[in-house]
N, C-alpha and C positions, 0 to 999 in steps of 0.2 A: 752395671757391673757389680760383681760380688767378689770379695776377697776372702779367702779361707786360709787359716793358719792352724796347723796341727801341732800338738805338743803332748808330752807325757810318755813318749817312747823310751826304751832303755833296755837294760839287760836284767833278766830275772831267771830264777831257777825253775825247773819243771815243777808244776803245781802252784806256782806263785801267781800273783795278780799285778795288773797294771791298769791304770785308767787313762785313756786317751781323751784329749779335749780338742775340739775344733771351734775356733773362734771365727765368727763371720763379721764382715763389715761391708758397707756400701748399700746396695739395694736389698737389704735383708727382708724388708716387708714383702718382697715378691717371692721369697723362697717358700716352696711348699714342702717338698721332701728333702731330707738330708740322708745321705748314704755313706756307708763306710765300705771301702774296697781294700784289697791287698794284692800285692804283686811280687812274686819271687823272681829272681833273675832268670830270664829265658822262658818264663811262663806267662800265660794270659792273666790279665787283671781279673780277679774274681770278686764276686759280691760277698760281703760279710753280713751287713745289717743295714736297715733303713728305718726311718721314723718320719711320720707325717707332721705337719705344722701343729695340728690339734693334739698330737701325742696319742691319738686314739688308735692309730695304726702303726704296728711295727712288724718287721719281718726279719728273718734270720736265715743264713745258710745252714744246712743240716750239720755241717762240720763244727759249728760253734753254738748251736742251739743248746740251751741249758747251761752254758758256760759264760757266754757273753751277754751283756745287757746294754741296749742303746737307750739313751735318754736325751732330753732336750730342755733347755731353759730359754724360753723365748724372750724373757726380759734381758738376759745377759747375751742373747744371740749366740749361744754356745751349745754344741752338741757333744755328748760324751759317749764313750764306749768303754764300759767296765768289762775287763777281761779277767776271768777267774780260771783256776785249774789249767793254767797254760801248759802247752805241750811244745816240744821242739819243732813240730811241724807248723806251729803258729809263727815261727820266725820268718819275717819278711818286712817289707815296707808297707805301712798302712796309710791310706789316703781317705780324706773326707771329700764329699762332693755335694753340690747343691742342684736341685731340680726346681725350676720356676714354673713348671707346668702343673696345672690342677689335674690330679689323677684320683681315681677311685681307690687305688692301692699304690703304694710307692713301687717304683720300678726296681728290678734287680739286675738290669743290664746297664753297663757303663755308658752306652750311647745316649741314654735318657738324661744324663746329668750334664749340665752346661758348664759348670764351674768346678774347679778342682784345687785342692791344696797342694803343697809341695811334697807332702809325705813325711812320715816319721818312722824310724826304724825300731822294730821290736825284735829282740833276740832272746830266745828261751834256751838256756843251757841244760843239758841232760846230766 
């Protein structure tokens, strides 16, 4: 079992920054990829970013590329999502997720991730 807890969400103005954290516990040695997803009310959960255990592989959704940066501290068992140049359309709940399967590249689909956090709200005011 893996437990995930997100933090760092909040209210920020357009153009501002936030850093989300995802703390993991339990069977953390088995985690290969960590992903960030977001879901607005009434919409499908969408991929945001992912990072491999070795930190050698990262991927981003086109909508956040160049603005968001995913990073990982394997000693602290924590994954981060640095969000810069935030826009009102980034407003939603953000979730982190863990994939225990060894992959060539981290998956961008939610069904690949076995464990999920409870989510943290990000609100960007215009």
